[in-house]
DRENRO-883158 format. One record per residue (C-alpha): residue in one letter; x, y, z. Coordinates in steps of 0.05 Angstrom, whole numbers, padded with zeros to 5 digits, always signed. Example, Ala and Ser with C-alpha at 12.3 -4.5 7.8 and 13.67 -1.06 7.14 Angstrom:
A+00246-00090+00156
S+00273-00021+00143
This chain:
M-00486-00295-01062
G-00502-00250-01123
A-00557-00291-01154
L-00596-00276-01094
N-00613-00207-01082
W-00605-00182-01163
S-00669-00167-01198
R-00685-00125-01258
D-00737-00068-01260
N-00784-00040-01309
S-00718-00001-01328
M-00677-00063-01334
K-00628-00033-01295
V-00609-00092-01246
T-00630-00074-01172
P-00617-00110-01111
L-00683-00127-01064
I-00626-00119-01015
I-00581-00070-00999
T-00523-00074-00946
K-00473-00032-00919
V-00435-00030-00851
I-00406+00024-00822
Q-00362+00033-00758
G-00390-00044-00734
I-00457-00027-00765
G-00493-00074-00815
Y-00541-00037-00844
L-00595-00093-00879
S-00643-00047-00926
L-00699-00086-00960
N-00703-00057-01027
R-00781-00074-01074
P-00814-00007-01066
A-00860-00026-01122
A-00883-00089-01089
L-00876-00044-01014
N-00820-00091-01000
A-00860-00149-01001
L-00808-00211-00997
N-00799-00260-01045
Q-00750-00322-01035
E-00700-00290-01064
M-00707-00239-01005
V-00713-00289-00953
D-00659-00322-00972
A-00614-00265-00980
I-00621-00241-00910
H-00597-00312-00890
Y-00536-00306-00909
Y-00519-00237-00899
L-00542-00255-00818
D-00500-00314-00831
E-00451-00277-00849
W-00444-00223-00802
E-00466-00259-00748
K-00385-00296-00757
S-00358-00227-00777
E-00316-00178-00732
D-00322-00123-00772
V-00405-00125-00753
N-00423-00116-00674
V-00498-00094-00681
V-00552-00120-00740
V-00599-00061-00771
L-00666-00080-00808
K-00690-00023-00851
S-00723-00002-00905
T-00699+00042-00970
S-00760+00075-00964
P-00795+00125-00901
N-00864+00104-00926
F-00860+00030-00909
F-00810-00022-00878
C-00843-00098-00904
A-00926-00107-00919
G-00914-00182-00909
G-00900-00234-00953
D-00906-00240-01045
I-00973-00274-01024
K-00997-00261-01102
A-00937-00304-01131
L-00951-00356-01081
Y-01029-00352-01107
H-00987-00367-01176
H-00952-00421-01157
Y-01015-00453-01128
K-01050-00449-01192
N-00990-00484-01221
N-00983-00521-01176
E-00916-00513-01153
L-00944-00526-01085
A-00859-00547-01060
T-00844-00480-01081
I-00893-00454-01031
E-00866-00502-00971
K-00812-00474-00995
F-00822-00403-00976
Y-00852-00407-00921
T-00801-00463-00888
R-00743-00412-00893
E-00793-00353-00876
Y-00795-00383-00810
A-00734-00402-00805
L-00709-00326-00813
N-00755-00301-00761
Q-00729-00359-00721
K-00660-00342-00736
L-00671-00263-00710
S-00708-00293-00649
A-00633-00331-00624
Y-00580-00281-00656
T-00527-00272-00616
K-00512-00193-00637
P-00556-00146-00620
T-00616-00131-00673
I-00654-00075-00694
A-00716-00055-00727
I-00742+00016-00761
G-00808+00000-00761
S-00822+00057-00788
G-00885+00062-00845
L-00919+00011-00866
V-00916-00063-00826
M-00950-00115-00844
G-00961-00194-00829
G-00885-00224-00851
G-00858-00149-00839
L-00892-00149-00766
G-00859-00223-00769
L-00785-00191-00777
V-00794-00125-00730
Q-00814-00171-00680
Q-00757-00215-00665
C-00702-00159-00665
D-00687-00138-00587
Y-00702-00068-00609
R-00762-00056-00638
L-00771+00021-00660
V-00829+00065-00677
T-00837+00129-00715
E-00896+00174-00718
N-00907+00152-00787
S-00917+00075-00757
E-00985+00037-00772
W-00967-00036-00762
A-01021-00099-00769
M-01016-00163-00783
P-01089-00165-00834
E-01090-00241-00855
T-01167-00252-00837
A-01189-00205-00894
I-01156-00252-00951
G-01165-00333-00924
F-01111-00338-00878
F-01076-00338-00814
P-01025-00294-00765
D-00974-00325-00776
V-00899-00315-00768
G-00901-00322-00701
A-00946-00272-00689
I-00992-00321-00646
W-00947-00313-00597
F-00927-00234-00598
L-01001-00222-00608
N-01002-00270-00540
K-00967-00219-00498
C-01000-00152-00517
P-01034-00126-00448
G-01098-00170-00448
Y-01136-00178-00508
T-01107-00123-00551
G-01068-00169-00582
W-01132-00207-00604
L-01162-00150-00637
M-01112-00147-00680
A-01102-00223-00702
L-01181-00220-00710
S-01195-00152-00737
G-01128-00138-00766
C-01130-00072-00745
R-01078-00021-00757
A-01040-00003-00704
N-01015+00072-00698
A-00954+00087-00660
A-00985+00106-00595
D-01016+00037-00604
I-00956+00003-00619
M-00919+00033-00556
Y-00972+00014-00501
T-00990-00058-00530
V-00908-00074-00522
L-00899-00091-00590
G-00847-00026-00598
T-00791-00015-00548
H-00773+00056-00578
F-00813+00120-00600
L-00772+00169-00637
S-00784+00229-00688
S-00771+00210-00753
E-00727+00262-00750
T-00687+00234-00704
L-00666+00177-00750
E-00616+00189-00785
V-00580+00221-00717
F-00591+00157-00686
Y-00557+00113-00752
Q-00494+00170-00730
G-00498+00156-00649
L-00497+00084-00665
E-00434+00099-00715
K-00404+00132-00663
A-00404+00084-00611
P-00361+00026-00578
T-00408-00017-00600
H-00336-00060-00611
T-00333-00065-00521
D-00418-00070-00504
A-00458-00059-00569
R-00523-00059-00525
A-00501-00024-00468
C-00493+00028-00516
I-00552+00025-00552
D-00597+00031-00494
I-00546+00095-00474
L-00572+00120-00542
L-00644+00110-00534
E-00653+00121-00474
N-00617+00192-00491
M-00667+00196-00557
S-00730+00163-00548
T-00788+00203-00533
T-00863+00197-00519
P-00910+00195-00586
Q-00960+00249-00596
M-01007+00227-00602
E-01073+00182-00581
S-01076+00108-00573
P-01148+00078-00586
I-01133+00012-00578
S-01107+00041-00496
H-01169+00073-00499
F-01217+00014-00503
R-01186-00019-00465
Q-01235-00040-00426
E-01280-00055-00475
I-01234-00089-00525
D-01228-00136-00465
T-01290-00147-00443
F-01319-00159-00513
L-01264-00211-00536
S-01254-00249-00469
E-01315-00293-00483
E-01309-00367-00496
D-01359-00357-00561
L-01327-00316-00610
S-01399-00299-00634
I-01416-00269-00568
S-01360-00226-00569
L-01381-00198-00647
N-01452-00191-00611
A-01416-00149-00563
F-01379-00108-00607
E-01431-00086-00644
L-01471-00066-00581
L-01405-00022-00569
L-01413+00001-00631
S-01488+00029-00632
Q-01468+00073-00569
K-01464+00143-00566
L-01390+00166-00590
G-01348+00205-00599
K-01329+00224-00686
S-01260+00196-00675
E-01274+00138-00634
K-01338+00117-00680
Q-01298+00122-00726
W-01234+00070-00705
L-01297+00018-00676
E-01320+00021-00745
N-01263+00016-00781
V-01245-00047-00731
G-01312-00077-00755
Q-01295-00064-00805
G-01246-00116-00809
F-01297-00160-00774
A-01343-00163-00826
N-01291-00170-00886
A-01261-00225-00852
S-01255-00293-00878
P-01312-00332-00824
L-01254-00396-00822
S-01207-00357-00810
L-01235-00324-00749
V-01247-00380-00717
V-01187-00422-00734
T-01159-00348-00716
H-01196-00344-00639
Q-01178-00417-00625
Y-01100-00409-00644
L-01105-00356-00591
K-01126-00396-00544
K-01102-00459-00546
M-01035-00432-00564
R-01035-00369-00503
S-00982-00394-00468
A-00948-00429-00529
S-00856-00422-00531
L-00839-00387-00596
S-00825-00449-00621
A-00881-00489-00616
V-00920-00437-00651
F-00876-00440-00706
E-00890-00509-00714
T-00963-00501-00715
D-00966-00447-00760
R-00917-00478-00817
K-00972-00536-00803
L-01044-00487-00818
A-01008-00452-00878
N-01008-00517-00904
L-01082-00530-00886
F-01110-00461-00900
L-01075-00473-00972
D-01112-00544-00988
H-01178-00530-00939
G-01185-00450-00918
D-01206-00380-00961
F-01133-00361-00981
I-01129-00374-01050
E-01195-00336-01059
G-01177-00296-01014
V-01118-00270-01052
R-01155-00272-01113
A-01214-00231-01086
K-01165-00178-01055
L-01100-00177-01086
I-01117-00213-01169
D-01179-00200-01187
R-01194-00145-01143
D-01261-00148-01146
G-01272-00150-01068
M-01331-00204-01060
P-01293-00259-01041
K-01334-00319-01040
W-01316-00352-00973
L-01331-00424-00957
N-01369-00414-00915
A-01434-00347-00890
D-01420-00332-00831
L-01398-00349-00764
Y-01460-00400-00747
D-01438-00431-00814
V-01373-00460-00808
S-01378-00528-00780
V-01349-00579-00732
Q-01331-00612-00802
D-01298-00557-00831
L-01262-00543-00763
E-01229-00613-00752
P-01171-00606-00790
F-01143-00550-00751
M-01176-00561-00697
N-01128-00642-00720
A-01062-00595-00724
L-01074-00544-00650
N-01089-00603-00616
E-01021-00644-00640
K-00964-00639-00584
N-00909-00594-00619
């Protein structure tokens, strides 16, 4: 397994991308690629697969904890810069392998037989949020910022996001999927994306409590008791909760263009400074997104509102390939992360420019039975 979880940094010291340790029945799996905000590459995905498989069979591990070596971020998503270069080099099989293994990893976590805990402190985006959401316990701290910003790079919220964002109250998950807005700790708890809030200062105490608990007898009961005693409420306002009624009103419209027009009217109202700033950030997310990505994501949210997790992952696989061949993904990554000019040349000028022909391959995929 050594070849899968070791890499060299700029100082030429050998550095593990995944650091693992087992203490008193608790298996810690820490993401350790700080220079890339722990963006998941093939080595990391394969390594996590390996350890989950080994620990599920091991009598020495009763609980698995997914965390980061950095307090500032858990994971910024998949390594899309690498995928961009693979595409430019016509290494399509490499891209297919990555998505297949990444989605399989999420599904493995969802069906894992031992309790899993994700420490979602700091920035958690895209593929990182996909990992967190398939864990039994999804811990939030005051530093947490969670987002699915894929429409801004001409992609769609994948890694099962249509499944877990559709479980958020009302249309709040739709707002995150379409605008890519960042949710703070209070938002995360309100939308039920997180299960427990802990102060970041108490995480070490939480780990110590886990290690002292008799998890070999009833691990879930031990975790439940520990979290019941330690979890608190975030001491900050939730903008998503504050604007819940307005979010539900404008996103419940059948036509996405009508929804966004209604959002513009909301933005024109007299608002407090912090309210207006938050709404402007959301509006900027809509404005910066690929029109094609917005329309496809909106259709995906509607059509798969009650779909199973496995059906969503099957559709994710189809759409990922389509966005490479027929979408804005490569151009979005170029503008955002490669050339960094911030000026993507989207296939469509705006929502009204997205034609039936543009949507056809995507709608065919959404209408197929999985």
